[in-house]
Structures are given as C-alpha cells and as structure tokens.
N, C-alpha and C positions, 0 to 999 in steps of 0.2 A: 414647146416642152412636152415631154411625155410623162404624164403622171408626176412623180417626184424624182425622176431620174434625170441625169444630165442630158443635155442636147448631144446628139450623136456627132462624133468626129469623122464618121465614115463619109467619103465624098459622095457615094451613091445616095446615102440617106439625105445628105444635104441637097442633092439635086431633086429628090422626090419631095422634100420639104418645100423647096422653092416653088415647085410646080403646084403645090397646094395653096400657095399664097401666104405661107407662114413665114414670119420674119426669121431670118437666120440668126444663130447665136452671135452675141456681140451687143454693143451699145447702140440703142436707138437714139437718134437725135431728130425727132420729128419737127415739122414746122409748128409755129405757135398756133394753137387751136383758136377758133373765134372767141372773142371776148365774152359773149354770152355763155359759152360753154365753160370757159374757165371760171367765170363768176358763179355759175350754177354749181360747179364742183366745189368751190370754196364755201358756198352757202351751206353745203351739207355739214361742214364743220360748225357753222352757226347752229344748225338744227340739232346735231347730236350732242353739242355742249349744253344745250338746254336740259337734256336728260342728265348729262354728267353733273351739272351744277345742282339741279333741283332734286333729283332722285338719289344719285350716287353720293352727293356731298352734303347738301343743305337740309333737306326735309326728312327723308326716310329714316336715316340713322337716329336723328333727334326724336322723331316720332316713336320709334321702336324702343329706344333706350330711356329717354327722358320722360316722354308722355305715358307710354305703356309700361315703363319700369322693367324692361327686360335687360339682359346683360350685354356687355360688349362682345362676349364670347358667342352669343346667339347671332349677333350681327356678323361677326367674323365667319361663322359657320356658313350662313347663306351666301356670303360673298365667295367663300372658298369653294362651295359647291358649283357656283356659276363658272368660276375659273377652271375647276376640274373638268367640267363639261366642255369648255373651250379647248382645253388641252387634248381631250379625246377626239374632238371633231375637226379642229383646225387643219390637221394634215390632210384630211380628205377634202376639205373645202379648197385648200391650196392646190391640190392635184386637179380638181375639177376646173378651177379658175384658169390655170395655166394650160390645161389640155384644150380648152375651148376658147381661151382669151375672152371669156364673158365675165365681166365683173359687176356691171350695173344691175342685172336681175337679182343678184344675191344681196346687194345693198338695199334694193327696194323691198325684197321679201323680209329680210331681217328687221328693217325699219317698221314695217307694218306689224310684225309680230311683237316688237317692243312696245309700240303704241297701244296695241290691244291689251297687252299684259298690264300696262300701267292703269288702264281703265278698270280692269279686273281688281287690281289692288285697291282702288278707290271704292268700288262697290262693296267688296268684302269687308274693308276696313270700317265701313259705316253701317252695315246691316248686321254685323256679328261681333264687333269689338267695342269696348267702352269708348264713348265719346268724352274723353278727358284730355287735359293738358292745356298748354298755352293757346290762346286764340279761339277756343271753343265758345260759341255763343248760345248753343242749344244742346244741353247735356242729355236730352231725352234720347235714349238708345233703343232702337228697334232690334230685338233679338230674334230675327228671322231664322238664323242658324246659330249653333252653339259657338261660344268664343274659341274653343279649341279647334274646331273645324275651320272657322274663319281665319284664325292665326296661321294655321297650316296653309290655307289657300293663299293668303297674302304673301307668305314667305316663298311659296312655290311660284306665284306670279312674279314676285321681285326677282327670283332666280332666273326665270325665263326671260324677263325683260333685260336683265343685266347680261345674260348670255347672248341674246340677240344683238344688243348694243355692241358688245365686244366682237361678236362674230362678223359684223359688217365692216370692221376696221381694216382687216388685211385686203379685202376686195376694194374698198374705197382708196386705200393708199396705193394699190397697184394700178389705179387709173391714172395716177400722176404722170408717169413717163410718156403716156400717149398724148398728153395735153400741152407739153412745153418742152423746148430744147434744153440742153444741159444748163446753159447760162441763165435760164429763166426759172429753173425749178425752185431755187431758194426763195425767189420773190413770190411764186405761186403758193409754195408751201407756207410762207409767211402770211400771205393773204388769207389762206385757210385758217391758220392759227388766230390771226387777228379777228376774223369773222367769228371764230369760235368764242372769243371772249366778249364780243358784242352780243353773241347769243346768250352768254351767261348773264349779262346785264339785262337783256330783254326778258329772259326767262324769269328772273327774280322780280323785275318791275311788274310784269303782268300776272304773276302768281301770288305775290305777297298780299295784295288786297283780299284774296280769298282766304288767306291765313289770318291776318290781323285786322283787315279793314283799313290798311294804310298803304301808302306808296313810299318807297325809300326816299329819304331826304325831305320830300314834300309834306309828309305827315298823313293825318287821317283823311279818309274819303267820306263825303256826306253819306249818312245812312241810306238815303233814298237811292244813291248811285250804287252802293255796294249791295243793297237789297236787290236791285235790278240785275246786277251781274250774277249774283248767286241764284237768281231765279232762271236765268237764261242758260247758264252752264250747269249741267247735271252733276249731282253728287258734290256740291260745294256749299249747300245751305247751312251746314253746321259750323263752318269756319274751322280754324285749327289747321295743323300741318297736313292732315289727311285730305283736306279740301283743295290742296294744290296739285293733286295727282292728275285729275282730268284736264285742267288747263295746261299742264306740262305735256300731256299726250297730244293735245291739239296743236300746241306750238311746235313740237317735234315734227309732227306730220306736215304742218303747213309749210315750214321752211325746208322740208325735204323735197317738196313738189318740183322746184326748179331743176334739181338733178334728175328726178324721175322723167321729166319732159324734155329737157334741153341737152342733157349729156348723152353720149353714146360710146359704145365700145368700138374703137377704131380698127382693131386687128382681129376681128372675130374669125374663128376657123369654122367654115361652113361644112355642112355634111355631117354625117354621124361620126362621132369620135368615141370609141370605147374607152370608158374610164375603168381602170382596174381597181374596183372598190376594196377588195381584200388586200391587194398589194400596196394600196396607198399608205396603210399604217406601217408596213414593212419598209416602205421607202423613206420614212423619217430617218431611219438609220443611214440609208444611202445618201440622203441629203446632207446629213451631218458629215459623212465621209467626203462628199463632194465639196463641202465648204473648204476643205484643205486645198482645193484647186484655186481658190480665190483668197489669197493671203489676207489675214486679218478678219475675215468674215466671222469665223467661229468666236474669235475673241470679242468682236463687237456684239455678237449675239449675247454672250455672257455679260458684257457690260450693260446691255439693255436689260437683261435679266435683273440686274441689281438696281439700276436707277428707276426703271419703270415700276418695280415693286415698291421702292421707297416712295415714289410719287403717288402711286395708287393707294398706299396705306395712309399717307397724310391727307390726300384728297378725301378718302372715305371717312376720315375721322376729324376733319377740320372743324366742322360745325360743333361737334361734341367738345373739342378742345376750347373753342371760344366760349362755350357755355360754362364748362366746369373749371377750366384753368384760368380764364380771363374774366369771367363773371358777366358775359353778355346775356341779356334776358329779353323775353317777349318779342322775338323777331328782330332785335337790334343786330343780331349776327348777320341777318340777311342784308341789312343796309351796309354793314362792313364789307361783305362780299361784293356788293355792287360797286362801291367806291374803289376798292382795291383792284377790281378787274380793269378799270380804266387804264392804269399803267401797263397792264398786260397787252392791251390792244396796241399801244404805242410801241412797246418792247418787241412784239412779234414782227411788226414791219421793219423795225430797226435791225433786229437780229437776222431777218431774211436778207437784208443788205450785207451784213457781216458775212453770212454764209457765201454769198456770191463773190465777195471780195477776198476774204481770207480762207475760205474753205470750211466745210462742215465740221471737220475734226477739231480744228483750233477753236471754232466757235462753241462747239459742244463742251470742250474742256473748260472754257471760260464760264459757261453756264453752270456746269456742275460745281465748279469752285465757288461760284456765287451762292448756290444752294447750300453748300456746307456752311459757309460763313453765316448765312441768314438763318439757318435752322438753329445754330448755336445761339445766335442773337435772340431768336424766338424763345428759347428755353430760359434765358436770363432776363427777358424783358420784365421790368419791375412793375409796369402799370399798363392799363389799356391804351394810354397815349403812346407809350413806347411801342406797344404791339402794333398800333396803326402804322407807325413809321416802318417797322420791320416788314409788315404785311405789304405795304406799298412797294418796297424794294423787291419782295418775292414776286409780286404781280408783274414787275418790270421784266423779270427774267423768266417767268413761268412758261411762256410760249416758246422759249428758246429750245427746249428739248425736242418737241415735235417738229419745229421748224428746221432744226439741224439734222435730226436722226434720219429722216427720209432721204435727203440728198446724200448723206454719208453712206447709208446702205447701198444706194444706187451707184455710188462711186466704187464700191467693192465688188459688185456682181453684175453680170450682163443684164440689161434692161428686160430682155425677153424672159428671163427667169426671175423677175422681180417678185411675182406673185407668191411663189413658194418660199422665197427667203423672207418676204414680209410676213408670211404665215408662220415661218419658223421663229421669227423675232417675237411675234405675238404669242406663239406657243411657249417660248421660254419665259416671257414676262408673266404670262398667266400661270405657268407652273410655279413661279416664285410667289405670285399673288395668293396661292393657296396657303403659303406659309406666312407671308408678311403680316396679314391681319391677325393671325393667331399670336404672333410674337407681340404685337401691340396689345391685344386683348389680355394675354397672360400678364404683361407688365402692368396694365391699368387695373384689371380686376384683381390681380394678386397683391398689388401695393396699396390700393385704395383703403382697405380696412385698417391697415396699420399706419400708413403714411399720409393719408388724405388724398382727395381727388387732384389737387393742384400738383403735388409732387408726382403722383402716379401718371398723370397725363404728360407732364414734362419728360418723364422717363420714356414714355412712348415716343415722343419726338426725338429723343436721343438715339433710339434704335433706328429711326429713319436716317439721321445724320450719319450713322456708321455705315449704312448701306450706300449712301452717296459717296463716302470716302473710298470704299472698296471699288465702286464703279469708276471713279476718277483714276485710281491706280491701274485698273485694267485698260482703260482707254488710252493711256500713254503708250501702250505697245501696239495699238492699232495703226496700220500704215496710213499715211496721208497721201492719197492719190489725187488730190485736188490739182487741177490745171485750169487756169482761166481760159475759157473758150473765146473764140472770136465773137464779139457781140452780135446777137441776132437782131435783125431789123424787124 
C-alpha cells in the first residue's frame, strides 16, 4: 500500500510491486505461524490489559476523583486530550505502517513510552501531591515541587501514557493477518482477548498489595511481607492507589517482552520507502472515499465509533461507579474486578469459536445485544449482590467485541490494506472518545448536586446503553461476508 491511497489497479504497477516482493492487493491467507510467535503476540494483549485495567479503569480515576477530590470533568478532559492526539497522529502512523509493513517497532516504541510515563506519574504523585485517600499508611508528604506543578505533570504523563497505549493498538492489530490463516483468526483473536483478561487479573492481584496490603479474595498480607515488597519496588512505600503505578509499569513491560523478542513482521518492504508525511493527513479523506470500494466498511467504522466509545466510557468510569453508585469501599472494587474477569477469560475463548463457526458479524450482533440488556440491568440492580450477577454476565461477553471486530474488518477489506483500515477504525473510535467521557461527566457532575451520586452515575450508564443501541442498529446493515474456509491443518 502507498501511504493512505488505494493499491494501484494498473497492471504495470502490479508488476513492479511484485518485483519488490510486496504482497499484491487481495486477501492474504498465510500458513499458521509458529506457536511461540502466536502465543507471544497474544501475550501482548495480556500486557496492555494490565495498563487498561489498572490505570485506565481501576486506580487512576478513583485516585484523581475520590482521593484527590477533583471532578469527573477533569478526568474526562485528560482522556479527551489523549484521544484527540490519537485522532491527529493515527493517520500518519497507518500510512507508515502499511508503506513499510513494519508494525512491531511501533508497538515496542509506544509500549516503552507508556511504561516510562506511568513511572513519572508515580514519582510526581508522591513528591508533589497530598498523600491522602484510601490505603495510605504514611501521610507525610514531601513537597519537593508545588502541588500545581505536580498535578499538571501527572495529568500530562497520564495523557502521554494513554496516548501511547492507544497508539500501539492499530499496529498490534495489523500483525494478526500475518500470523494465521482466515479460519484460525477468530481463535487467535480470542486467545489474545482471553490472555488480556488474565492480564487484568494478574495486574490487580500483583498491585493491590501495594494499595491496601491485601490480596483479592485471600485477604491481608503479613506486614513483614508487604514491607519487603514496598522496600524493593520504588515509589510504593506510602501505600494507596498512587503506589500501584510503578508495579503496573513493571508488569506491562515484563509481559510485552515475548512480543519484542519472538514476534516478527513477515512482509517487511526492504529498501527506502518515501512516506509522504504531509499527504498522509490528506489521505484520510481518500481512505474514506476508498472505503466505498469495500461495501459495508464505512458503516462498520461508524458502528465501531459508537460501541467503542460506549465501552471506553464505561471502562474509564467503572471503578467510580462501583464506589459511588454501589457502595464498594477500600479496595473491594478491585476484588470485584478480579472475580468478574474470570468469566471474561472463558467467554473470549467461547466467542472466538462462535466467530469461526457463525461469522464475526452475527457474533458481534449477539454481543452488542447482550451489552444493551446487561447495561439496563446494571442501572436497575437493587443491591451489590445483584450487581455481582450482572457484572459476571458482562464479564462473560466483554471480550466478544475485540474477538469479533478484528475478523469482521478483515472480512470487509483486503488484508494487505488492513493497517490503514485498522487505523481508521481506531481514529473513529478515538474521535468519539473525545465526546463520550464529556457526556458522562456532564451527566454525573451536573446531576450529583440535585439528584445525588447514585442517580447521577446510573444516568451515566444510561448514556452508554443508548450508544450501544445505536451501534446495533448500524451493524444490521453491514454485509456478512463470512464464508467458512477449508480447515487449516
């Protein structure tokens, strides 16, 4: 692919492309990559979901809003800035990715940036901000820098970490078609999603001791053990949510190493390839126009715009919902997330099988329907016990979106152009993510003074359910190109 333009239909151009060793336009159906390479690719889902769970979902938002007493709107603003940065840069990254067919270096680079930024958050959060909130054992704060400067630095570091985490996704997704033939992609995608939820569990289990001195389900850790852990891992001595950041960065990096070492780009274009930097942004419009050549692609991008925004909003605010609407306290929400993630592991493998048997579109429509029903149930759940049941069902279908959407997009576009269309899908969902968190924040911050936190947070969930309903309506008009391939050996 050249930048963000379509592959040429000129026979001469096709001949020169073949001479360069570049795959011709059309679907790639490569042999199954070695097991170690497939597993190392899937393990990256394990690694980046540690970030998604610990930073984007569980600890940072609660630390900022509950412990430091800032608003939902401030949290929505830093999330929105990160998403806006992705919107600006993803077209360029997609052009580079498909021009060179190099995806791994970008995944590695973004991962390292994200890990470093998380460490900066931990440092600034402990040398310049008040050590207050749940789990803090030593409230003595060293004011090396002013709180205002520290807060700005923490928010900037979070924005960079969030941006880098999101920026790696289209490159990571575009590696999939080089690792598995068509009839194995649902299973490989499902393996990645399942590993991701195992990563969620691992991330919480290994970081909660630094927060509260406990392990989910098992309870308190002996003081001697937790004292040793906090002495070994830097910037964890004070406890509290801020002490989970460095352990999260370590886990994110550690489980990314298999991809760094064992995965490779299979169709690299060697030699110098000029990337038209300025034209890359103009080519977004061309890509949108080109999407018309692949029926249903634009409609599916819009569908993704809605359901990814809805999921991103609920993920980013779930910890706050459990605390303010359902009354979970002192780290108990972390135990809830661990237990409810177990059904997600099972569901991801099962949904991967459904994708291979019934096709990604039908599977995704079932998943979105389930989301709508369960979000409504979440709003009306009368007690924490009922919420546990609803949450377990959400966990069961949660991995279904990522498991089904990657094969669905690949069924609509040529595999050799996957990178830019994955980038376009991320671009659309990130553009929506600039708006979604603000809708949530406006609902919650606007209704809390008059209606109370419980009603306000339930209204926030209602906005998410509406987004899912609109996504399901759009998905109905996406063509179903699924054809069961001859099973690969």
